[in-house]
NUDO-592913 format. One record per residue (C-alpha): residue number from 1; x, y negated, z negated. Coordinates in steps of 0.05 Angstrom, whole numbers. Layout:
<rs>
NUM; X; Y; Z
...
</rs>
This chain:
<rs>
1; 3466; -2154; -1384
2; 3434; -2109; -1435
3; 3496; -2066; -1440
4; 3535; -2129; -1454
5; 3486; -2148; -1508
6; 3495; -2081; -1541
7; 3570; -2086; -1535
8; 3568; -2155; -1568
9; 3557; -2122; -1635
10; 3627; -2094; -1635
11; 3665; -2156; -1610
12; 3699; -2209; -1651
13; 3651; -2261; -1626
14; 3594; -2213; -1641
15; 3615; -2207; -1713
16; 3609; -2283; -1720
17; 3541; -2281; -1687
18; 3519; -2226; -1734
19; 3540; -2267; -1795
20; 3498; -2325; -1769
21; 3438; -2280; -1758
22; 3444; -2249; -1827
23; 3444; -2318; -1858
24; 3376; -2333; -1828
25; 3342; -2267; -1845
26; 3282; -2268; -1892
27; 3293; -2239; -1961
28; 3288; -2164; -1966
29; 3219; -2150; -1994
30; 3206; -2112; -2057
31; 3157; -2058; -2035
32; 3113; -2066; -2096
33; 3109; -2141; -2084
34; 3086; -2141; -2011
35; 3020; -2179; -2008
36; 2964; -2129; -2001
37; 2889; -2127; -2008
38; 2866; -2119; -2080
39; 2837; -2049; -2086
40; 2784; -2039; -2140
41; 2780; -1965; -2157
42; 2738; -1921; -2202
43; 2761; -1881; -2263
44; 2789; -1827; -2218
45; 2825; -1874; -2171
46; 2773; -1871; -2116
47; 2764; -1935; -2077
48; 2703; -1976; -2097
49; 2715; -2040; -2059
50; 2776; -2071; -2026
51; 2785; -2146; -2014
52; 2822; -2180; -1958
53; 2889; -2214; -1968
54; 2893; -2289; -1973
55; 2900; -2294; -1897
56; 2841; -2249; -1884
57; 2877; -2184; -1871
58; 2855; -2114; -1891
59; 2921; -2087; -1917
60; 2912; -2036; -1972
61; 2967; -2011; -2018
62; 2989; -1940; -2001
63; 3044; -1891; -2019
64; 3075; -1836; -1977
65; 3043; -1784; -2023
66; 2974; -1812; -2007
67; 2982; -1799; -1932
68; 2971; -1734; -1895
69; 3039; -1701; -1885
70; 3020; -1683; -1813
71; 3014; -1757; -1797
72; 3083; -1770; -1825
73; 3113; -1713; -1785
74; 3079; -1736; -1721
75; 3099; -1809; -1733
76; 3172; -1791; -1742
77; 3172; -1745; -1682
78; 3140; -1797; -1638
79; 3173; -1861; -1662
80; 3239; -1843; -1694
81; 3264; -1771; -1692
82; 3329; -1790; -1727
83; 3298; -1834; -1780
84; 3330; -1796; -1838
85; 3399; -1795; -1805
86; 3411; -1864; -1777
87; 3425; -1929; -1815
88; 3373; -1971; -1782
89; 3396; -1966; -1710
90; 3392; -1904; -1666
91; 3451; -1920; -1620
92; 3438; -1865; -1569
93; 3366; -1890; -1562
94; 3390; -1961; -1556
95; 3440; -1941; -1502
96; 3386; -1904; -1464
97; 3340; -1964; -1468
98; 3396; -2009; -1443
99; 3410; -1963; -1383
100; 3336; -1961; -1367
101; 3333; -2037; -1370
102; 3392; -2043; -1324
103; 3361; -1996; -1273
104; 3289; -2024; -1275
105; 3304; -2097; -1289
106; 3254; -2095; -1346
107; 3247; -2062; -1415
108; 3223; -1991; -1403
109; 3232; -1965; -1475
110; 3251; -2007; -1534
111; 3294; -1957; -1571
112; 3269; -1987; -1636
113; 3273; -1946; -1699
114; 3220; -1949; -1753
115; 3268; -1992; -1792
116; 3273; -2041; -1734
117; 3197; -2042; -1728
118; 3192; -2058; -1803
119; 3242; -2114; -1791
120; 3198; -2141; -1736
121; 3135; -2136; -1780
122; 3171; -2173; -1836
123; 3207; -2226; -1796
124; 3161; -2233; -1736
125; 3218; -2227; -1686
126; 3199; -2221; -1612
127; 3208; -2152; -1583
128; 3213; -2164; -1508
129; 3280; -2201; -1503
130; 3352; -2187; -1520
131; 3358; -2240; -1574
132; 3297; -2214; -1610
133; 3322; -2142; -1605
134; 3391; -2161; -1631
135; 3359; -2197; -1690
136; 3317; -2135; -1705
137; 3380; -2093; -1705
138; 3415; -2138; -1754
139; 3354; -2142; -1798
140; 3345; -2066; -1796
141; 3417; -2057; -1818
142; 3405; -2104; -1877
143; 3342; -2066; -1896
144; 3378; -1999; -1895
145; 3431; -2027; -1942
146; 3378; -2054; -1991
147; 3323; -2002; -1989
148; 3316; -1927; -1990
149; 3284; -1888; -1933
150; 3220; -1877; -1971
151; 3214; -1952; -1985
152; 3224; -1968; -1911
153; 3172; -1916; -1891
154; 3124; -1943; -1943
155; 3132; -2013; -1914
156; 3115; -1987; -1845
157; 3054; -1950; -1872
158; 3032; -2014; -1905
159; 3046; -2065; -1850
160; 3036; -2030; -1783
161; 2983; -2065; -1740
162; 2921; -2027; -1720
163; 2880; -2079; -1684
164; 2844; -2141; -1706
165; 2856; -2156; -1780
166; 2871; -2082; -1796
167; 2941; -2069; -1822
168; 2970; -2006; -1851
169; 2951; -1933; -1847
170; 2901; -1935; -1905
171; 2860; -1993; -1879
172; 2861; -1962; -1809
173; 2838; -1894; -1833
174; 2780; -1926; -1871
175; 2762; -1972; -1814
176; 2762; -1920; -1758
177; 2746; -1855; -1795
178; 2712; -1878; -1859
179; 2759; -1838; -1904
180; 2825; -1842; -1940
181; 2888; -1821; -1901
182; 2903; -1763; -1948
183; 2866; -1712; -1904
184; 2867; -1727; -1830
185; 2853; -1682; -1770
186; 2906; -1672; -1717
187; 2868; -1718; -1669
188; 2861; -1772; -1722
189; 2935; -1769; -1737
190; 2952; -1776; -1663
191; 2907; -1837; -1654
192; 2936; -1871; -1715
193; 3007; -1857; -1689
194; 2989; -1888; -1622
195; 2952; -1950; -1643
196; 3010; -1993; -1671
197; 3047; -1989; -1603
198; 2993; -2033; -1571
199; 2941; -2045; -1625
200; 2895; -2093; -1587
201; 2895; -2056; -1521
202; 2885; -1987; -1553
203; 2831; -2005; -1602
204; 2777; -1951; -1595
205; 2722; -2001; -1612
206; 2743; -2042; -1551
207; 2765; -1991; -1499
208; 2753; -1920; -1519
209; 2784; -1890; -1456
210; 2849; -1927; -1465
211; 2850; -1905; -1537
212; 2835; -1833; -1517
213; 2892; -1833; -1466
214; 2940; -1860; -1518
215; 2919; -1807; -1568
216; 2926; -1751; -1518
217; 2995; -1776; -1498
218; 3017; -1770; -1570
219; 2987; -1700; -1573
220; 3026; -1679; -1511
221; 3090; -1708; -1540
222; 3079; -1669; -1604
223; 3073; -1604; -1566
224; 3139; -1620; -1532
225; 3171; -1636; -1599
226; 3143; -1570; -1626
227; 3105; -1606; -1682
228; 3039; -1575; -1660
229; 3021; -1518; -1614
230; 2991; -1528; -1545
231; 2926; -1496; -1569
232; 2921; -1545; -1627
233; 2933; -1603; -1580
234; 2879; -1581; -1531
235; 2829; -1572; -1588
236; 2846; -1641; -1616
237; 2834; -1672; -1547
238; 2762; -1648; -1551
239; 2750; -1684; -1617
240; 2703; -1745; -1610
241; 2734; -1814; -1613
242; 2710; -1867; -1662
243; 2668; -1918; -1624
244; 2666; -1974; -1675
245; 2698; -1999; -1738
246; 2665; -1976; -1802
247; 2649; -2019; -1861
248; 2697; -2014; -1919
249; 2670; -1984; -1984
250; 2630; -2033; -2026
251; 2609; -1996; -2089
252; 2595; -2034; -2153
253; 2602; -2097; -2112
254; 2584; -2146; -2168
255; 2629; -2113; -2219
256; 2687; -2109; -2169
257; 2681; -2182; -2152
258; 2682; -2200; -2226
259; 2744; -2156; -2234
260; 2781; -2193; -2179
261; 2763; -2260; -2209
262; 2789; -2237; -2276
263; 2853; -2207; -2245
264; 2867; -2249; -2182
265; 2938; -2224; -2172
266; 2927; -2150; -2184
267; 2942; -2100; -2128
268; 2897; -2047; -2159
269; 2843; -2054; -2212
270; 2814; -1992; -2245
271; 2743; -1994; -2270
272; 2707; -1944; -2315
273; 2656; -1931; -2259
274; 2645; -1862; -2230
275; 2639; -1872; -2155
276; 2595; -1813; -2139
277; 2544; -1833; -2192
278; 2549; -1906; -2171
279; 2534; -1888; -2099
280; 2474; -1846; -2118
281; 2444; -1900; -2162
282; 2456; -1955; -2111
283; 2416; -1915; -2061
284; 2362; -1901; -2113
285; 2357; -1975; -2131
286; 2353; -1997; -2059
287; 2301; -1945; -2041
288; 2256; -1959; -2100
289; 2261; -2034; -2092
290; 2239; -2027; -2019
291; 2179; -1987; -2042
292; 2159; -2037; -2095
293; 2165; -2099; -2053
294; 2214; -2136; -2008
295; 2229; -2191; -2058
296; 2239; -2145; -2117
297; 2307; -2125; -2143
298; 2331; -2067; -2186
299; 2388; -2065; -2236
300; 2415; -2002; -2270
301; 2469; -1993; -2322
302; 2495; -1925; -2345
303; 2542; -1918; -2404
304; 2574; -1863; -2444
305; 2551; -1870; -2516
306; 2615; -1847; -2548
307; 2667; -1887; -2508
308; 2623; -1945; -2486
309; 2650; -1935; -2415
310; 2602; -1961; -2363
311; 2596; -1905; -2312
312; 2551; -1942; -2263
313; 2530; -2014; -2255
314; 2479; -2031; -2201
315; 2471; -2106; -2200
316; 2417; -2111; -2147
317; 2380; -2074; -2093
318; 2434; -2093; -2043
319; 2488; -2146; -2043
320; 2467; -2174; -1976
321; 2392; -2169; -1987
322; 2372; -2241; -1978
323; 2298; -2230; -1994
324; 2314; -2206; -2064
325; 2375; -2250; -2077
326; 2420; -2190; -2077
327; 2482; -2231; -2093
328; 2455; -2242; -2164
329; 2480; -2191; -2214
330; 2418; -2175; -2254
331; 2455; -2132; -2305
332; 2482; -2198; -2333
333; 2420; -2241; -2322
334; 2387; -2267; -2386
335; 2314; -2246; -2387
336; 2256; -2232; -2435
337; 2261; -2161; -2461
338; 2186; -2151; -2472
339; 2175; -2094; -2521
340; 2244; -2062; -2517
341; 2266; -2089; -2585
342; 2210; -2055; -2623
343; 2251; -1992; -2638
344; 2302; -2034; -2674
345; 2246; -2069; -2714
346; 2219; -2003; -2739
347; 2289; -1977; -2750
348; 2301; -2034; -2799
349; 2237; -2015; -2836
350; 2261; -1943; -2841
351; 2329; -1965; -2866
352; 2300; -2011; -2918
353; 2256; -1956; -2946
354; 2193; -1992; -2926
355; 2166; -1939; -2878
356; 2172; -1870; -2849
357; 2150; -1849; -2779
358; 2087; -1819; -2809
359; 2070; -1879; -2852
360; 2002; -1910; -2836
361; 1996; -1982; -2814
362; 1938; -2025; -2792
363; 1930; -2046; -2720
364; 1878; -2101; -2726
365; 1875; -2175; -2711
366; 1926; -2210; -2754
367; 1949; -2282; -2759
368; 2017; -2306; -2782
369; 2014; -2380; -2797
370; 1980; -2393; -2731
371; 2016; -2340; -2691
372; 1964; -2288; -2670
373; 1994; -2230; -2630
374; 1949; -2184; -2588
375; 1961; -2116; -2559
376; 1979; -2108; -2486
377; 1911; -2079; -2469
378; 1872; -2125; -2515
379; 1846; -2068; -2558
380; 1860; -2051; -2631
381; 1865; -1980; -2657
382; 1854; -1992; -2731
383; 1894; -1947; -2776
384; 1951; -1913; -2740
385; 2017; -1880; -2758
386; 2081; -1918; -2744
387; 2099; -1862; -2696
388; 2036; -1877; -2656
389; 2047; -1952; -2661
390; 2116; -1945; -2629
391; 2099; -1892; -2577
392; 2039; -1933; -2555
393; 2079; -1998; -2561
394; 2026; -2033; -2602
395; 2043; -2106; -2613
396; 2007; -2123; -2677
397; 2040; -2069; -2721
398; 2108; -2087; -2693
399; 2099; -2160; -2712
400; 2073; -2141; -2781
401; 2135; -2100; -2793
402; 2181; -2154; -2764
403; 2150; -2205; -2811
404; 2167; -2158; -2868
405; 2239; -2143; -2849
406; 2253; -2213; -2823
407; 2269; -2239; -2753
408; 2337; -2264; -2776
409; 2356; -2193; -2797
410; 2334; -2167; -2729
411; 2377; -2219; -2692
412; 2436; -2202; -2738
413; 2430; -2128; -2721
414; 2428; -2145; -2647
415; 2494; -2180; -2656
416; 2522; -2120; -2692
417; 2507; -2079; -2630
418; 2554; -2126; -2591
419; 2494; -2157; -2557
420; 2470; -2229; -2558
421; 2401; -2256; -2572
422; 2395; -2323; -2536
423; 2347; -2369; -2572
424; 2327; -2439; -2553
425; 2376; -2491; -2578
426; 2369; -2510; -2651
427; 2314; -2459; -2665
428; 2313; -2404; -2717
429; 2291; -2334; -2700
430; 2215; -2327; -2703
431; 2165; -2270; -2699
432; 2161; -2280; -2624
433; 2229; -2247; -2618
434; 2197; -2180; -2630
435; 2153; -2186; -2568
436; 2204; -2214; -2520
437; 2211; -2286; -2543
438; 2287; -2283; -2537
439; 2337; -2278; -2480
440; 2378; -2214; -2470
441; 2413; -2180; -2412
442; 2407; -2108; -2388
443; 2476; -2096; -2415
444; 2453; -2121; -2483
445; 2396; -2072; -2485
446; 2441; -2014; -2463
447; 2489; -2033; -2519
448; 2432; -2033; -2571
449; 2404; -1966; -2548
450; 2474; -1936; -2545
451; 2481; -1953; -2619
452; 2414; -1921; -2635
453; 2431; -1859; -2594
454; 2498; -1849; -2629
455; 2469; -1851; -2699
456; 2468; -1926; -2712
457; 2542; -1942; -2703
458; 2558; -1995; -2650
459; 2601; -1985; -2589
460; 2633; -2037; -2544
461; 2613; -2029; -2471
462; 2675; -2025; -2427
463; 2678; -2035; -2353
464; 2751; -2046; -2340
465; 2741; -2119; -2319
466; 2755; -2155; -2384
467; 2802; -2129; -2438
468; 2763; -2106; -2499
469; 2792; -2121; -2568
470; 2797; -2060; -2610
471; 2761; -2059; -2677
472; 2811; -2067; -2733
473; 2760; -2048; -2786
474; 2701; -2001; -2788
475; 2645; -2041; -2755
476; 2580; -2053; -2793
477; 2525; -2005; -2770
478; 2467; -2028; -2728
479; 2423; -1978; -2766
480; 2438; -1924; -2817
481; 2440; -1854; -2788
482; 2373; -1831; -2816
483; 2337; -1893; -2790
484; 2370; -1885; -2722
485; 2349; -1812; -2719
486; 2277; -1830; -2737
487; 2275; -1880; -2680
488; 2304; -1831; -2630
489; 2256; -1777; -2653
490; 2196; -1822; -2641
491; 2221; -1847; -2574
492; 2228; -1774; -2551
493; 2152; -1770; -2560
494; 2137; -1829; -2513
495; 2095; -1801; -2456
496; 2138; -1796; -2392
497; 2120; -1826; -2325
498; 2090; -1780; -2272
499; 2159; -1759; -2247
500; 2186; -1743; -2316
501; 2182; -1687; -2367
502; 2164; -1698; -2440
503; 2217; -1695; -2494
504; 2275; -1695; -2445
505; 2302; -1764; -2466
506; 2286; -1816; -2518
507; 2263; -1879; -2483
508; 2224; -1943; -2487
509; 2192; -1988; -2435
510; 2178; -2062; -2437
511; 2141; -2114; -2396
512; 2156; -2187; -2406
513; 2104; -2241; -2413
514; 2073; -2260; -2346
515; 2093; -2195; -2313
516; 2162; -2220; -2295
517; 2207; -2164; -2319
518; 2197; -2089; -2323
519; 2246; -2050; -2368
520; 2261; -1978; -2385
521; 2319; -1959; -2431
522; 2333; -1887; -2452
523; 2385; -1840; -2478
524; 2400; -1766; -2489
525; 2455; -1739; -2533
526; 2511; -1767; -2489
527; 2488; -1821; -2440
528; 2447; -1884; -2444
529; 2415; -1915; -2383
530; 2379; -1981; -2374
531; 2335; -2002; -2316
532; 2307; -2071; -2299
533; 2258; -2086; -2243
534; 2235; -2156; -2224
535; 2250; -2217; -2182
536; 2315; -2255; -2194
537; 2278; -2321; -2186
538; 2236; -2304; -2247
539; 2170; -2305; -2208
540; 2110; -2268; -2233
541; 2095; -2199; -2204
542; 2022; -2184; -2218
543; 2011; -2114; -2245
544; 2084; -2095; -2253
545; 2098; -2056; -2317
546; 2156; -2020; -2349
547; 2121; -1953; -2348
548; 2099; -1961; -2276
549; 2160; -1992; -2243
550; 2222; -1981; -2286
551; 2209; -1915; -2322
552; 2206; -1872; -2259
553; 2274; -1900; -2238
554; 2301; -1885; -2308
555; 2282; -1812; -2303
556; 2309; -1807; -2232
557; 2374; -1838; -2256
558; 2381; -1783; -2309
559; 2368; -1732; -2253
560; 2429; -1758; -2216
561; 2478; -1748; -2273
562; 2530; -1694; -2262
563; 2513; -1662; -2328
564; 2445; -1635; -2348
565; 2407; -1671; -2403
566; 2446; -1666; -2468
567; 2402; -1654; -2530
568; 2392; -1711; -2578
569; 2432; -1713; -2642
570; 2413; -1668; -2700
571; 2378; -1698; -2759
572; 2428; -1724; -2812
573; 2425; -1701; -2884
574; 2370; -1735; -2923
575; 2320; -1738; -2866
576; 2249; -1729; -2891
577; 2206; -1680; -2852
578; 2135; -1689; -2877
579; 2065; -1705; -2856
580; 2032; -1768; -2883
581; 1999; -1731; -2941
582; 2066; -1700; -2961
583; 2104; -1766; -2963
584; 2121; -1801; -3028
585; 2063; -1847; -3046
586; 2100; -1912; -3029
587; 2114; -1887; -2959
588; 2044; -1863; -2941
589; 2021; -1932; -2920
590; 2063; -1991; -2896
591; 2050; -2051; -2940
592; 2074; -2120; -2926
593; 2114; -2148; -2985
594; 2068; -2210; -2984
595; 1998; -2186; -2965
596; 1970; -2255; -2978
597; 2015; -2284; -2925
598; 1984; -2240; -2871
599; 1913; -2264; -2858
600; 1866; -2217; -2823
601; 1800; -2221; -2786
602; 1777; -2148; -2790
603; 1706; -2155; -2765
604; 1688; -2094; -2723
605; 1667; -2102; -2650
606; 1631; -2053; -2606
607; 1679; -2045; -2548
608; 1633; -2000; -2507
609; 1580; -2010; -2484
610; 1581; -2085; -2477
611; 1521; -2127; -2496
612; 1468; -2134; -2442
613; 1494; -2081; -2393
614; 1456; -2024; -2360
615; 1484; -1956; -2375
616; 1469; -1900; -2326
617; 1465; -1834; -2364
618; 1422; -1799; -2312
619; 1362; -1800; -2359
620; 1312; -1814; -2303
621; 1332; -1750; -2268
622; 1325; -1707; -2330
623; 1398; -1704; -2350
624; 1414; -1712; -2424
625; 1484; -1741; -2424
626; 1502; -1772; -2491
627; 1520; -1845; -2500
628; 1591; -1856; -2526
629; 1597; -1917; -2572
630; 1668; -1944; -2582
631; 1692; -1993; -2636
632; 1752; -2037; -2642
633; 1777; -2077; -2701
634; 1745; -2069; -2769
635; 1764; -2024; -2827
636; 1744; -1950; -2825
637; 1702; -1911; -2843
638; 1649; -1934; -2794
639; 1573; -1922; -2795
640; 1537; -1922; -2727
641; 1464; -1941; -2717
642; 1414; -1937; -2659
643; 1351; -1979; -2666
644; 1366; -1985; -2741
645; 1373; -1910; -2753
646; 1442; -1882; -2771
647; 1468; -1829; -2723
648; 1539; -1818; -2745
649; 1596; -1835; -2793
650; 1671; -1828; -2781
651; 1729; -1831; -2829
652; 1781; -1856; -2779
653; 1753; -1843; -2709
654; 1732; -1906; -2672
655; 1678; -1874; -2630
656; 1615; -1832; -2638
657; 1563; -1803; -2592
658; 1487; -1810; -2591
659; 1436; -1773; -2550
660; 1377; -1817; -2532
661; 1305; -1792; -2525
662; 1295; -1825; -2458
663; 1308; -1887; -2416
664; 1296; -1957; -2443
665; 1327; -2012; -2486
666; 1366; -1994; -2548
667; 1399; -2035; -2602
668; 1467; -2007; -2625
669; 1502; -2028; -2688
670; 1565; -2010; -2727
671; 1583; -2026; -2799
672; 1654; -2019; -2826
673; 1678; -2003; -2897
674; 1675; -2076; -2918
675; 1603; -2084; -2895
676; 1618; -2125; -2833
677; 1579; -2107; -2771
678; 1569; -2118; -2697
679; 1507; -2107; -2654
680; 1494; -2101; -2579
681; 1431; -2089; -2539
682; 1435; -2047; -2475
683; 1388; -2012; -2426
684; 1395; -1938; -2415
685; 1372; -1902; -2353
</rs>
C-alpha cells in the first residue's frame, strides 16, 4: 500500500493529484516575515527581554550563524544526512520507510527530510498517514523550488517544537540551559536534536529519564556517523540533565515593555542599555530596597553625558514585587525633587555675575511676602559662603538666590535641559520650586545633571524606545561653562555617605517634603547617575533622607561601572580661583537686587543650652568641664554674658565656652551686632 502511494507520484493520475495538492498549499513563507517573539536587545545585541508571539509562543528570531556549528552538524547527521543534496525528498529514505511499513504494518521510520518537517510545521499536515506524508512531499518540493537551503534550515531552527510553548532552537536553549545557542556542549546539542522528534514526551522538565535516553540515543548515533568520538559521547552522557525550564531574561523590564508598545510589529528592538551593568544595578536596587523596607522601591538611571545614551534603567526593586508596586516605572514617575534643583539655582547666580562660590551670604530667618523657608534641621548658620550653603544644602540662602535670579528663569533652564517642570495648572513658577515645589522625574534630574557635568550644554537622553529628533541648531546652554564648572566643583566637596570617598564624584542629595522621596544625583567626567528611593504610592517614610537612603546606592552604582571614575572636567578659561578676600568687591558678598523686598527677623537665639534645663558638667564631683553656649540667627559679631559679665566675643563663630566657678543657677545672654539679645537661665551641676 505504501509502495503504491510512493509510486503514485510518477503516474499520470498522480500528476493530477499533485497539481490539486499544490493548489491547496499555504504560501511559501518569507523567512524574515515568519511571526516570532519580539526580542529586545542591548547595545551589543545581547537579549534583554523577549515577548511571546500573539498566540503565546516563545519563538525567538535566529540565524544559522547564531547557532553552535556542532548542533547543525549533529542535526543534519541525525535527521537528514543528504539535506544539501536532495530537492526536498530523500527517495532512498522514503523507499526504506515504505518497505518497513509494508513489513511491520505500521510506520517504523518516517523518512522525512528537514524540508518535509518544515512543510509540516508550516502547513500542519498529519505525519502518521499516507495522505499527510504525500502532502508533505509535495509541499517540500515547492519549498525547495522557492527557498534556498539556508532559508529552509533557518525555518526549521525557528519553528521546531521543543515542548509546551517553546519553539525554535534559541527559545529552547534559553529555556532549558539559560543561554544562547551560540555555544552549546555536546550533551546540550544532542538533547536539542532529540526533543523535536517527540517534544512533549521527551521534555526533561516532565520526564528526565525519557529525555536522557533520547539524548544518549542521539549521542550513540553521532558516534556511528563519525560526527563525535566514542570518548566524547561517553563524557557527554555524564553531563547533568536540566530538571526544569528556566525563566527567560527580563532585564530593563519597564523599558523593554515601553519599547514593544512603541514598536509593536518589530522582530528585534535595540536599546542603548548595557546588559551587564543593567543586571548589576537591578540586583543592587532589589537588595537595598529589601534592606530599607518591604514597601520601598528603588529606581536608578545611568547615562553617558556625551551621547545621552541611557546605559541602565532600573524602574523598580522588582517587576513582580507586589509589596512595592514593582510594575510602576519610577524613573518616569513625577515626584517632588526636594533640594536637587539647588545646584542649578546657584549656577544661574554664577552665570549672571551675582555670586562666586566663595561669596558670603546670610543664612538667617527671611520672609518673602509671607513665604518663610526654614532649613532642614531648623537651625541657621548666619554668614556662610555659597560653597558652604550648597554643600550643606541650606534652604534659606537657596531661596534668597532664587528670588534674585527668578523662578521663571529656573524653570526655563530646566526646559533647556530637555526636562520638564510640572507645575499646578494655571500657576506661575514660585519660590517653592527651589525646595521641591514642582514635579519632575528621575530622568529629568539625570538630564539636568548631565548638562551640568558636560559644561552646561544640554544633551537628549536616548534609550532606543522613541526616536529622538536631532538638533538642527546649536541648542541654548543650560548654564555657561564657568558657572557649570563652579557647580561641579562645589558638589565634589559634598561630604560622601559612609560607603563613599570624598571628591570622587560631584553629587547632590534631596529629600522631599514629608519624607516621601529620597534622591541622589551625581556625575564624574563621563557618566551621570540618578537614584530615587521611596514608595510608589507616595506615602510618607519617616526618617528617610537622600544622604541616608539614596546616596549609598549612588556610590555603589558608580562602583559597578566598567570604567573607573573619570575625573571631572578641567576649569574653563576665565574661571576665578580666589578666596573671599581676593574676590572683586561686588562678589565678596551676595546682595539681593532688592534688599527691601527681603524682610528679615535677625534676632539671635541661644540654641544651647535651652532655657530652664539642668546641665551636668560634673561640677559636683570636682570636674571643671566648660559650658558651650551656641547661638543661632542674629548678625555677628556676638558678645556672650554669664550673670551679666561678658566672657567672650566672636567675629563669625556662633558658639563660645565659659568655665563656671561651681554648681548653681546661671543666667546666660548673647547680644548681636545690632544690639538684639536673648537670655536663658539654667542650672549647672
